[in-house]
N, C-alpha and C positions, 0 to 999 in steps of 0.2 A: 604490479593488481590489475592487470589487464584480465588472468585466470579468474577476473573474482567477475568482470562486464561483460556484457550483449552489448554488441553494437545494433542502433533502431536506427531504420533504414522508414522519414516520412513518410517520401515516394509507397513506400512499399507495401503503409499500413494503412491507405488509404489513397484510392485518386482521384478524391475533391480537397484533400489536404494541399494539391501545389504547390508542397512545399512551406505552406505553413500550418506549420502547428497549435497552434493559435484559435485552425476551425474548425468545425462542427466534426467528428470522422465517420462514415457510413461504412464503410469496408473495414478490414482486420485480416490482418497475416500476423497471430498468438507466437510465430519464434517470430517475427520484430520486436515485440515487448520487451522493454529493458529493463534487468536485473538491477541495477543497481539505481535504489528509491531514488535518488537526483534526479536522473535523468527518463523519470516515466513522463508519460506526456499522463492532465489530468483526467481522473472521471468521466469529470463533466464534457470533456472534448469526445468522450463516444456519444456518439446523436441514434445510435437503434439500442432500444432499451436490453434488448434481448445481445449487442454485442456489446454491449457495458455488465451484462451478468458472464458476459464468454472473458470478456477481460480480466473479471472479480475470482470468476473458477481457475483461470490459468494462476496467477497472483499466488491466489488460493494456495492450488495441487505443488507449486512447485517449490513454496516455501518460502520461509525470508528470508533476508539478507543478512549473513552473518556470519563476513568474511571471519575467518577469528588465524589474526598475525599477532606476531610475535611481540609487536611491539607497535605503535601509535606513533602517528604527527603530534608532536608538544604541540602544544600553545598558551601563551602567555598568560594571565590574567592578574593582574594587579603585577604584585610581583612573583607570584611560583606561576610554574612550572605544572599542565596540568595537561594530560591526556582520558581519551576514552578509554576504559576496563576491562575490557572483553565477557571477566565476569557476572556485566549487567546482562549477558546472552544467557543469562541464567536465572533459576527465579522466578518471583513472580511477573517480570517483565520477557521471559523468550519468547511468550508466545504475539507479540506485535512488533515487540524494537527492533530496527533493521540500521546498520551502516553503511553508509556511502565514504567506499574508500577514496573516493577522485574529491569527495565535499567536505571529510573529515566533518562527518552529521550525522548525526541518529533519526528518524523518522519515524509513524505508528502506519504499518502497516492497514491494519484496522481501520484506522481513520480517514489513510486515504480510496481505499475503497468503497468507505459508505459518507465520512462526511454529508457529503452534498445531501442527500436522502433523508439528514437534521436540521445541516445549518444551510441557508441562501448566503448570498452577501459575505461581505467581512468581517472574514476570523478569523481568529490566529490561522496561519498557516507554516511555523513552527517547524510540528508532526509532519508535514503534505509535501509541501513546496518549500521551502525552507531551507527544514534544517534547524538545527537541535546545537551547539559543542558548547556551550558555559558550562566544561567536567567541571567548575568548583562545586555545583548545586545540582549537579545532574539527576540526585538519589530526589533532592528536595521535589527541584523540576516532577519527574519523570510519574512521583505519590501526586503532582496535584493536576500532571495531566490527565491521570486514571480516577480518580475528581474518587463523587460519592456510588454507591450503586446505579442511579440516574442519570448519570456523566454522562452527553456526548462519546466520549468513547468508549463506554463499559454498556451502551446502546449500539454503534460502531462494533464493536467486541461479540456482541450476541450475534449481533445478523452476516460478519463473521466467520461462529460456527454452522446455524444453522446450512450457510451456502454451503459451508465443509461438510455437512452431512448430510448428501446425499439424497438420501431418501423424503431428508425433508426439502430438497428444492421445491422452488414453484412450479417449472418447466417438469420437471418432474411427478410432483401431484396434478397438474396440468395433466400431462399426459396418461396418464395412470385411467384421470376420472374421462377424457376422450377415447379410450381400449376400457373401459367399462363399459359405454354410450353407445358403443361403434357394436362389442359385441351382444349387446341388449337389442337391439336392432335389425 
Protein backbone atom coordinates (compact mmCIF):
# COMPACT_ATOMS: atom_id res chain seq x y z
CA UNK A 1 0.00 0.00 0.00
CA UNK A 2 2.84 2.40 0.78
CA UNK A 3 3.99 2.43 -2.85
CA UNK A 4 0.87 4.43 -3.84
CA UNK A 5 1.08 6.99 -1.05
CA UNK A 6 3.27 9.94 -0.14
CA UNK A 7 3.39 11.05 3.48
CA UNK A 8 2.10 14.53 4.29
CA UNK A 9 3.64 16.51 7.09
CA UNK A 10 1.32 19.39 8.01
CA UNK A 11 4.13 21.25 9.77
CA UNK A 12 6.11 21.27 6.50
CA UNK A 13 3.14 22.51 4.53
CA UNK A 14 2.79 25.66 6.56
CA UNK A 15 4.27 27.33 9.55
CA UNK A 16 0.86 28.88 10.16
CA UNK A 17 -0.99 25.58 10.66
CA UNK A 18 0.75 24.63 13.94
CA UNK A 19 -0.27 21.01 13.38
CA UNK A 20 -3.91 21.94 12.86
CA UNK A 21 -4.89 20.93 9.31
CA UNK A 22 -8.11 22.94 9.53
CA UNK A 23 -6.14 26.19 9.76
CA UNK A 24 -5.69 28.20 6.61
CA UNK A 25 -2.41 27.47 4.85
CA UNK A 26 -0.25 30.38 3.74
CA UNK A 27 2.98 28.55 2.86
CA UNK A 28 3.49 25.57 0.61
CA UNK A 29 5.91 22.72 0.09
CA UNK A 30 4.75 20.93 -3.08
CA UNK A 31 6.69 17.80 -2.14
CA UNK A 32 4.53 17.47 0.98
CA UNK A 33 1.22 17.23 -0.90
CA UNK A 34 -0.61 13.92 -0.53
CA UNK A 35 -1.04 11.49 -3.40
CA UNK A 36 -3.92 9.57 -1.76
CA UNK A 37 -7.12 11.64 -2.24
CA UNK A 38 -8.42 10.66 1.22
CA UNK A 39 -5.47 12.37 2.94
CA UNK A 40 -5.47 15.64 1.00
CA UNK A 41 -5.93 18.97 2.70
CA UNK A 42 -9.11 20.63 1.35
CA UNK A 43 -8.37 23.28 -1.29
CA UNK A 44 -10.33 25.85 0.74
CA UNK A 45 -7.66 25.59 3.47
CA UNK A 46 -5.08 27.20 1.20
CA UNK A 47 -5.48 30.87 2.06
CA UNK A 48 -3.41 32.51 -0.66
CA UNK A 49 -4.97 32.33 -4.17
CA UNK A 50 -1.53 31.89 -5.76
CA UNK A 51 -0.75 28.96 -3.48
CA UNK A 52 -4.18 27.48 -4.22
CA UNK A 53 -3.41 27.77 -7.94
CA UNK A 54 0.01 26.10 -7.44
CA UNK A 55 -1.61 23.21 -5.54
CA UNK A 56 -4.11 22.78 -8.34
CA UNK A 57 -1.39 22.81 -11.00
CA UNK A 58 0.67 20.33 -8.99
CA UNK A 59 -2.17 17.79 -8.75
CA UNK A 60 -3.04 18.20 -12.43
CA UNK A 61 0.58 17.74 -13.52
CA UNK A 62 1.14 14.82 -11.14
CA UNK A 63 -1.88 13.02 -12.55
CA UNK A 64 -4.68 11.02 -11.06
CA UNK A 65 -4.26 8.59 -8.17
CA UNK A 66 -5.32 5.44 -10.00
CA UNK A 67 -3.49 2.46 -8.49
CA UNK A 68 -4.00 -0.55 -10.74
CA UNK A 69 -4.05 -3.49 -8.34
CA UNK A 70 -4.75 -7.16 -9.07
CA UNK A 71 -7.71 -7.04 -6.69
CA UNK A 72 -9.42 -4.48 -4.51
CA UNK A 73 -10.89 -5.08 -1.05
CA UNK A 74 -14.30 -6.76 -1.10
CA UNK A 75 -17.26 -5.05 0.58
CA UNK A 76 -20.46 -6.83 1.55
CA UNK A 77 -23.46 -4.87 0.29
CA UNK A 78 -26.69 -6.58 1.19
CA UNK A 79 -26.19 -10.29 0.51
CA UNK A 80 -23.53 -9.78 -2.17
CA UNK A 81 -19.85 -8.99 -2.07
CA UNK A 82 -18.81 -6.09 -4.31
CA UNK A 83 -15.56 -4.28 -4.96
CA UNK A 84 -14.00 -1.48 -6.98
CA UNK A 85 -13.23 -2.46 -10.60
CA UNK A 86 -10.04 -1.14 -12.21
CA UNK A 87 -11.84 -0.99 -15.57
CA UNK A 88 -13.58 2.13 -14.19
CA UNK A 89 -10.25 3.91 -14.70
CA UNK A 90 -10.90 3.59 -18.43
CA UNK A 91 -13.41 5.34 -20.65
CA UNK A 92 -15.42 8.37 -19.62
CA UNK A 93 -14.31 8.29 -15.96
CA UNK A 94 -10.59 8.00 -16.70
CA UNK A 95 -9.91 11.74 -16.60
CA UNK A 96 -11.30 12.47 -13.14
CA UNK A 97 -11.82 9.27 -11.10
CA UNK A 98 -9.32 8.62 -8.29
CA UNK A 99 -9.03 5.76 -5.83
CA UNK A 100 -7.88 5.82 -2.21
CA UNK A 101 -6.10 2.62 -1.22
CA UNK A 102 -6.33 3.60 2.44
CA UNK A 103 -10.11 4.11 2.46
CA UNK A 104 -11.13 1.84 -0.44
CA UNK A 105 -13.19 4.66 -1.93
CA UNK A 106 -13.24 6.87 -5.01
CA UNK A 107 -12.93 10.62 -5.42
CA UNK A 108 -13.21 13.21 -8.18
CA UNK A 109 -10.02 15.20 -8.83
CA UNK A 110 -11.63 18.09 -10.71
CA UNK A 111 -14.32 18.58 -8.05
CA UNK A 112 -11.68 18.43 -5.31
CA UNK A 113 -9.72 21.15 -7.11
CA UNK A 114 -12.53 23.52 -8.13
CA UNK A 115 -15.86 22.72 -6.43
CA UNK A 116 -15.47 25.56 -3.92
CA UNK A 117 -15.27 28.05 -6.81
CA UNK A 118 -18.84 27.17 -7.76
CA UNK A 119 -20.51 25.94 -4.63
CA UNK A 120 -20.10 27.22 -1.08
CA UNK A 121 -21.52 25.81 2.09
CA UNK A 122 -22.97 22.38 2.70
CA UNK A 123 -22.93 20.19 -0.36
CA UNK A 124 -22.21 16.57 -1.09
CA UNK A 125 -18.63 15.72 -0.26
CA UNK A 126 -18.71 12.09 -1.40
CA UNK A 127 -16.35 12.71 -4.30
CA UNK A 128 -14.13 15.32 -2.64
CA UNK A 129 -13.75 14.54 1.05
CA UNK A 130 -15.59 11.47 2.35
CA UNK A 131 -15.19 9.20 -0.65
CA UNK A 132 -17.73 7.06 -2.46
CA UNK A 133 -17.82 3.27 -2.12
CA UNK A 134 -21.28 1.94 -2.96
CA UNK A 135 -19.86 -0.44 -5.55
CA UNK A 136 -23.24 -2.01 -6.34
CA UNK A 137 -24.44 1.24 -7.92
CA UNK A 138 -21.12 2.77 -8.90
CA UNK A 139 -21.70 3.37 -12.61
CA UNK A 140 -25.15 4.83 -12.00
CA UNK A 141 -23.75 7.14 -9.31
CA UNK A 142 -20.75 8.14 -11.45
CA UNK A 143 -23.15 9.19 -14.22
CA UNK A 144 -25.28 11.09 -11.71
CA UNK A 145 -22.18 12.81 -10.32
CA UNK A 146 -21.08 13.93 -13.81
CA UNK A 147 -24.59 15.22 -14.55
CA UNK A 148 -25.55 17.40 -17.50
CA UNK A 149 -23.43 19.87 -19.45
CA UNK A 150 -23.91 22.65 -16.89
CA UNK A 151 -23.33 20.53 -13.79
CA UNK A 152 -20.85 21.53 -11.09
CA UNK A 153 -18.69 18.54 -12.06
CA UNK A 154 -18.51 19.60 -15.71
CA UNK A 155 -17.71 23.19 -14.76
CA UNK A 156 -14.93 21.90 -12.50
CA UNK A 157 -13.70 19.56 -15.22
CA UNK A 158 -13.53 22.44 -17.73
CA UNK A 159 -11.60 24.58 -15.25
CA UNK A 160 -9.17 21.69 -14.75
CA UNK A 161 -8.68 21.41 -18.53
CA UNK A 162 -8.12 25.16 -18.80
CA UNK A 163 -5.52 25.14 -16.04
CA UNK A 164 -3.79 22.09 -17.50
CA UNK A 165 -3.37 23.99 -20.76
CA UNK A 166 -0.35 26.09 -19.84
CA UNK A 167 -1.14 28.73 -22.47
CA UNK A 168 -4.55 29.43 -20.91
CA UNK A 169 -3.25 29.65 -17.35
CA UNK A 170 -4.26 32.91 -15.69
CA UNK A 171 -0.72 33.54 -14.49
CA UNK A 172 0.70 33.03 -17.99
CA UNK A 173 -1.83 35.50 -19.44
CA UNK A 174 -0.98 38.06 -16.74
CA UNK A 175 2.78 37.56 -17.26
CA UNK A 176 2.44 37.96 -21.04
CA UNK A 177 0.39 41.13 -20.59
CA UNK A 178 2.98 42.50 -18.14
CA UNK A 179 5.77 41.74 -20.61
CA UNK A 180 3.91 43.61 -23.36
CA UNK A 181 3.34 46.61 -21.11
CA UNK A 182 6.99 46.65 -20.00
CA UNK A 183 8.19 46.20 -23.59
CA UNK A 184 6.19 49.26 -24.75
CA UNK A 185 7.55 51.45 -21.94
